[in-house]
C-alpha positions as CSV (number, residue, x, y, z in Angstrom):
1,M,32.1,14.6,-24.6
2,N,31.3,13.3,-28.1
3,S,34.0,12.4,-30.6
4,L,33.6,13.4,-34.2
5,N,34.9,11.8,-37.3
6,I,35.1,15.2,-38.9
7,R,38.0,17.5,-38.1
8,K,38.9,21.1,-38.9
9,D,40.0,21.7,-42.5
10,D,38.2,18.6,-43.8
11,L,36.3,18.9,-47.0
12,V,32.7,17.8,-46.4
13,Q,29.4,17.4,-48.3
14,I,26.1,18.2,-46.8
15,L,23.6,15.2,-46.8
16,S,20.3,16.8,-45.8
17,G,18.6,20.2,-45.2
18,K,18.5,23.4,-47.2
19,D,22.1,23.1,-48.2
20,K,21.9,19.5,-49.4
21,G,24.7,18.6,-51.9
22,R,26.9,21.6,-51.2
23,K,30.6,21.1,-50.4
24,G,32.7,23.2,-48.1
25,K,35.7,23.2,-45.7
26,V,35.1,22.7,-42.0
27,L,36.0,26.0,-40.2
28,Y,35.7,24.6,-36.6
29,T,34.0,21.8,-34.7
30,V,31.9,21.8,-31.5
31,P,32.4,18.3,-30.2
32,G,30.4,18.8,-27.0
33,K,27.3,19.5,-29.0
34,G,28.2,17.3,-32.0
35,M,28.2,20.2,-34.4
36,V,30.4,21.6,-37.1
37,V,30.7,24.9,-38.9
38,V,31.2,24.6,-42.7
39,E,32.3,27.4,-44.9
40,G,29.5,28.8,-47.1
41,V,26.8,26.5,-45.5
42,N,23.9,27.5,-43.2
43,I,24.3,31.2,-43.7
44,V,22.4,33.3,-41.1
45,S,21.9,37.0,-40.8
46,R,22.8,38.8,-37.6
47,H,22.0,42.4,-36.8
48,R,25.0,44.2,-35.2
49,K,24.9,47.5,-33.5
50,P,28.0,49.7,-33.8
51,R,29.7,49.7,-30.3
52,K,32.5,52.2,-30.9
53,Q,33.0,55.2,-33.1
54,G,34.0,54.0,-36.5
55,D,32.8,50.5,-35.8
56,P,30.5,49.3,-38.7
57,G,27.0,48.2,-37.8
58,G,24.3,46.6,-40.0
59,I,23.3,43.1,-41.1
60,I,26.1,40.6,-41.1
61,K,26.0,37.2,-42.8
62,K,27.9,34.4,-41.2
63,E,28.0,30.6,-40.9
64,A,26.0,28.9,-38.1
65,P,26.7,25.4,-36.8
66,I,25.0,22.3,-38.2
67,R,24.8,18.8,-36.9
68,A,27.9,16.7,-37.7
69,C,25.7,13.8,-38.7
70,K,24.4,15.9,-41.7
71,A,27.9,16.3,-43.1
72,M,30.1,13.5,-44.6
73,R,33.8,13.8,-45.4
74,V,34.8,13.8,-49.1
75,C,37.8,11.7,-50.1
76,P,40.5,13.7,-51.8
77,K,41.3,10.8,-54.2
78,C,37.9,9.5,-55.3
79,D,36.1,12.8,-54.7
80,K,33.1,11.1,-53.2
81,P,31.5,11.4,-49.8
82,T,32.7,8.5,-47.7
83,R,32.8,7.2,-44.1
84,T,36.1,7.3,-42.4
85,G,38.0,4.2,-41.3
86,H,41.1,3.9,-39.2
87,R,44.3,2.1,-40.2
88,V,47.6,1.4,-38.6
89,A,50.6,1.9,-40.9
90,D,53.7,-0.4,-41.0
91,D,55.6,2.1,-38.8
92,G,52.9,2.0,-36.1
93,T,51.2,5.4,-36.9
94,K,47.5,5.6,-36.9
95,S,45.6,7.5,-39.7
96,R,42.2,7.8,-41.3
97,A,41.3,6.0,-44.5
98,C,38.6,6.2,-47.1
99,K,36.1,3.2,-46.8
100,K,35.5,3.3,-50.6
101,C,38.9,3.5,-52.2
102,G,41.1,2.6,-49.2
103,E,43.3,5.8,-49.6
104,M,45.0,7.1,-46.5
105,I,43.7,10.6,-45.5
């Protein structure tokens, strides 16, 4: 099982691909495959057939997973994409920290 430095509800920026430069919130992660689903990024069309009476069918747009290595977390303080470090606070709790400005995340 792969561990990811990106978690649910993180703000990330896309580094490469058709959505390069776009920012979005992580909706969920797939650690086993090393993928993340980002809000408003990698939109695909899916054709849905109505299954029950009153159920809408048609073409539905939704987000598809992208590789986690193509997304980088954005620091809330300096608002730049940054790698994530780990720090231990004085009281012994562990948390993530921005590598650029040192701010705890």
